[in-house]
C-alpha atoms as one frame of an Amber mdcrd trajectory, in Angstrom:
protein
  58.739  71.601  84.575  62.207  71.811  82.337  61.524  75.161  81.313  60.781
  76.289  85.052  64.148  74.757  86.036  65.933  76.505  83.215  64.555  79.785
  84.332  65.260  79.335  88.023  68.866  78.360  86.873  69.319  81.378  84.750
  67.798  83.712  87.182  70.186  82.221  89.990  73.158  82.714  87.673  71.972
  86.527  87.168  71.948  87.240  90.827  75.187  85.563  91.273  76.782  87.897
  88.738  75.569  91.022  90.138  76.738  90.045  93.770  80.029  92.332  94.567
  83.137  89.839  93.756  85.455  89.310  96.755  88.442  91.505  96.917  91.530
  90.315  95.474  94.292  88.889  97.855  96.278  92.056  99.185 100.131  91.892
  98.696 101.456  93.038 101.936 105.094  91.973 101.901 107.506  91.577  98.931
 110.931  89.410  99.024 113.377  89.897  96.475 115.803  86.782  96.087 118.807
  86.826  93.820 121.447  84.124  92.572 124.347  85.988  91.219 125.362  85.143
  87.894 122.974  82.102  87.179 122.726  81.657  83.401 119.184  81.649  81.939
 120.617  78.501  79.886 120.480  76.312  82.926 117.688  77.644  84.497 115.573
  76.465  81.301 117.396  73.455  80.250 119.717  72.659  83.232 123.152  71.213
  83.002 125.166  72.080  79.771 126.602  68.982  78.385 129.665  71.010  77.123
 130.662  71.694  80.738 130.376  68.533  82.029 134.328  68.064  81.366 137.514
  68.626  83.003 138.684  70.869  79.916 135.891  73.571  79.811 134.065  73.132
  82.997 137.084  72.300  85.573 135.200  69.047  86.842 137.140  66.562  88.539
 134.912  63.836  88.899 132.528  63.995  85.646 130.920  60.725  86.246 129.587
  61.807  89.693 128.501  65.192  88.506 126.680  63.758  85.607 124.885  61.244
  87.623 123.590  64.301  89.826 122.744  66.577  87.054 122.554  64.868  83.631
 119.185  63.943  82.163 117.809  62.791  78.946 115.593  65.867  78.331 116.020
  69.438  79.084 112.850  69.387  81.267 114.312  66.646  83.445 117.900  68.358
  83.488 116.308  71.716  84.767 114.206  70.031  87.170 117.270  68.065  88.635
 119.074  71.375  89.169 116.094  73.833  90.369 113.310  71.382  91.414 111.397
  74.024  93.461 111.572  76.553  90.891 110.192  74.112  88.356 107.641  72.180
  90.875 106.339  75.217  92.732 107.269  78.719  91.408 106.316  78.094  87.888
 103.139  76.268  88.112 101.905  79.068  90.546 103.331  81.965  88.766 105.505
  83.105  85.838 108.973  82.657  84.791 110.440  85.014  81.761 113.787  84.708
  80.237 113.941  81.753  78.022 115.553  83.145  74.643 114.750  79.921  72.686
 111.009  80.440  73.112 110.805  84.139  72.311 111.220  85.625  76.240 113.954
  87.822  77.150 114.916  89.777  80.263 117.574  92.072  79.502 120.214  94.051
  81.172 120.335  97.492  80.029 123.695  98.977  81.711 126.089  97.988  79.397
 128.410  96.565  81.803 126.658  93.177  82.563 128.478  92.777  86.140 127.349
  93.257  89.556 127.339  96.705  91.102 125.845  98.260  87.930 123.465  95.497
  87.718 122.340  95.594  91.387 121.944  99.404  90.986 119.874  99.015  87.780
 118.032  96.296  89.479 117.220  98.676  92.880 117.591 102.085  91.524 115.395
 101.459  88.478 117.965 102.938  85.875 121.354 102.584  84.497 124.156 105.063
  85.474 127.072 105.409  83.416 129.054 106.516  86.103 128.657 103.153  87.885
 131.078 101.259  85.771 133.165  99.083  88.496 132.750  96.966  91.521 134.594
  99.520  93.856 133.530 100.030  96.969 131.904 103.523  96.229 128.819 105.060
  97.962 126.165 105.166  95.477 124.788 108.440  94.783 121.399 107.348  93.381
 118.338 106.591  95.364 116.989 102.942  95.565 113.670 101.426  96.131 114.379
  99.824  99.375 115.593 103.070 101.045 112.505 104.658  99.393 109.904 102.160
 100.487 111.358 102.437 104.055 110.348 106.015 104.383 106.657 105.574 103.214
 104.207 104.993 106.273 103.846 101.754 107.445 107.512 100.518 106.319 109.394
 102.369 108.857 112.138  99.809 110.135 110.326  97.098 108.142 112.776  96.721
 105.082 116.211  94.878 105.239 118.752  93.446 103.102 121.165  90.103 103.710
 123.687  89.766 101.160 126.534  87.455 100.779 128.747  90.058  98.957 130.081
  92.811 100.899 129.789  95.563  98.298 125.969  95.694  98.904 126.191  98.561
 101.831 128.023 100.792  99.061 125.211  99.849  96.374 122.490 100.578  98.978
 124.449 103.683 100.517 123.916 102.399 103.895 124.541 105.373 105.707 121.857
 107.345 103.841 119.325 104.555 103.218 118.718 104.027 106.946 117.664 100.458
 106.393 118.976  97.208 107.802 121.987  95.830 105.771 123.885  92.944 106.716
 126.411  92.009 104.084 129.691  89.999 103.579 131.153  88.522 106.807 129.866
  91.331 108.867 128.352  90.340 112.271 124.798  90.425 113.295 124.247  93.356
 115.545 120.570  93.899 115.872 120.664  93.434 119.611 119.476  91.729 121.894
 120.508  88.642 119.608 118.661  85.598 119.620 120.582  82.296 120.262 120.391
  81.694 116.535 121.992  84.944 115.665 124.807  84.334 118.490 125.379  81.004
 116.697 125.683  82.293 113.305 128.161  84.882 114.288 130.165  82.357 116.137
 130.051  80.538 112.766 131.115  83.550 110.884 134.012  84.234 113.204 135.282
  80.189 112.991 134.393  79.677 109.229 137.185  79.416 106.753 136.613  82.688
 104.618 137.453  81.007 101.008 136.438  84.650  99.824 137.138  87.523 101.889
 134.470  89.448  99.861 131.533  87.149  99.800 130.198  85.136 102.894 128.910
  81.562 102.189 125.313  81.596 100.740 124.315  79.319 103.740 125.251  81.933
 106.579 123.700  84.609 104.687 120.447  82.744 104.220 120.100  81.446 107.569
 120.884  85.107 109.076 118.144  86.408 106.776 115.835  83.542 107.904 116.571
  84.527 111.576 115.774  88.203 111.159 112.424  87.291 109.297 111.263  85.451
 112.025 112.719  87.933 114.700 111.718  91.273 113.010 109.101  90.490 110.627
 110.101  93.076 107.804 107.502  93.650 104.841 110.416  93.677 102.318 113.235
  91.579 102.525 116.040  91.645  99.922 118.398  88.138 100.028 121.276  87.958
  97.571 123.410  84.782  97.213 126.808  84.753  95.625 128.178  81.328  95.295
 127.250  80.470  91.603 129.136  83.602  90.489 132.193  82.418  92.388 131.877
  78.788  90.846 131.896  80.331  87.216 134.778  82.730  87.737 137.099  79.798
  89.211 136.264  77.680  86.127 134.260  75.308  88.330 131.271  74.121  86.722
 130.549  71.666  89.617 130.630  74.328  91.934 128.507  76.626  89.790 125.663
  73.984  89.499 125.697  72.904  93.070 125.393  76.602  94.247 122.513  76.893
  91.952 120.654  73.908  93.188 121.551  74.968  96.884 120.000  78.313  95.976
 116.600  76.492  94.937 116.723  74.493  98.215 117.131  77.772 100.301 114.094
  79.177  98.353 111.985  76.097  99.193 113.024  76.637 102.842 112.098  80.525
 102.495 108.857  79.866 101.052 107.785  77.055 103.272 108.542  79.341 106.328
 106.508  82.100 104.844 103.740  80.004 104.267 103.785  79.018 108.058 103.541
  82.548 109.261 100.215  84.422 109.536 101.977  87.643 108.493 103.035  86.270
 105.313 101.172  83.366 104.146  98.865  84.399 101.131  99.898  87.963 101.247
 103.603  87.972 100.115 105.238  87.889  96.400 108.449  86.465  95.909 110.538
  87.759  92.905 113.397  85.598  91.954 116.264  86.719  89.615 119.997  87.344
  88.811 121.945  90.229  88.049 123.678  89.297  84.952 123.939  86.329  82.378
 127.171  84.601  81.437 128.913  83.863  77.992 129.037  80.531  76.218 131.151
  77.501  76.370 133.725  76.504  76.321 135.543  79.674  77.871 132.907  82.612
  78.036 130.698  80.767  80.384 133.126  81.696  83.302 132.753  85.530  82.838
 130.421  88.339  81.876 130.927  92.008  81.139 130.549  94.227  78.038 132.638
  92.261  75.877 131.100  88.981  76.700 128.326  87.960  74.321 125.173  86.741
  76.180 125.804  88.075  79.453 123.305  90.942  78.966 120.946  88.158  79.230
 119.141  87.239  82.478 115.793  85.685  83.756 113.066  86.258  86.213 110.550
  84.450  88.106 107.573  85.563  90.415 104.893  84.008  92.318 102.221  85.375
  94.973  98.935  87.095  95.433  99.290  89.478  92.305 100.736  86.781  89.821
  98.567  85.038  87.570  99.864  81.287  87.200 100.619  81.773  83.660 103.942
  79.070  84.104 106.720  79.515  81.816 105.863  82.547  79.326 106.516  82.480
  75.903 106.953  85.165  73.032 106.549  88.053  75.419 107.365  91.548  75.158
 111.374  92.205  76.276 111.468  92.876  80.229 114.406  94.493  81.531 116.366
  94.604  84.848 115.525  98.191  85.426 111.702  97.446  85.847 112.275  95.320
  89.080 112.630  98.357  91.357 109.265  99.875  90.188 107.766  96.308  90.352
 108.643  95.940  94.034 107.002  99.244  94.925 103.882  98.853  92.954 103.088
  95.445  94.327 102.543  97.336  97.685 100.690  99.778  96.057 103.454 102.573
  95.981 104.323 104.503  92.670 108.395 104.478  93.012 108.608 106.685  89.430
 106.711 109.635  91.159 109.781 109.943  93.191 112.262 108.507  90.580 110.917
 109.544  87.161 114.057 108.018  85.723 112.905 104.427  86.758 111.513 102.312
  84.339 107.836 100.906  84.857 107.180  98.084  86.683 106.261  94.865  84.888
 102.618  94.650  84.251 102.182  90.827  84.304 103.301  90.598  87.677 101.605
  93.444  89.317  98.188  92.518  87.940  95.901  91.092  90.223  94.832  87.467
  89.618  91.399  87.229  88.234
């Protein structure tokens, strides 16, 4: 009796093995989300105690900031800073860049600041000619405009950015994609009531930094466009943390990083509630450069600032195996992001732009 049962079970298992496996879930959409100038040190270890001071961090109310962000362990501190990243993205996807654990993501352009970094990220390669943040139209191609020219993506690619240099980085006149940057009003008429409100808020807000819109307005402008136009590729870039660093305000830097995490949560929850995006969207989260170390270099970055070439990258979605924080991995580069965005959608960016670095295999490989 037992032998017959075992034989039956073995036969059933063999039959199951011979049946065709269901196809892997298809990636139909990609969201690239950047938080400018957020150090890998805070991402993996939370608030840096050396900067929770008035002297090094410009912190006026140290006790209040410590209550918000200081915890006994690095694991507790990083979750206090970026709970959505650690509670949702990491368990369901992958996170790279913890140098202390043998995982590096590097800028390769040698400048370690924003225009060269975003060109490398979106173009797929560094260019020695791009050596400043000047508002000069980028002569190089980028993956967003290239995808927008592929069948099925016409009019389905957009960028919403806090920094007003992005129309030049993306070469908006040539690219032919929706780009909304800085304090530029929304103009995809007819405007929704929310878009009209966002425009009113931009007109009547204090422009503390003329070159960079507040992250909240940038994000909600992108969210309204997402629901209105249903893009298949959306680039959202925030800027607040970088401003906090440059102004030696570690409190603003930390709160901007946490705000970015909260906005990510709102974005992901909205995506999961929309039929087009739920289960078919891969999210990539990263930064454009690192920063130096306390007590002074954390405020800056650049070729002369040691450590500012180190960044981090996270991803989750149908293509991304749930391996969590990655340790002892091969070094990834900022230049791989462009081809990765395309490859997730089944497109070969390097066939058109051979100078681009290869895609990140760990992200584009389908889940088992």
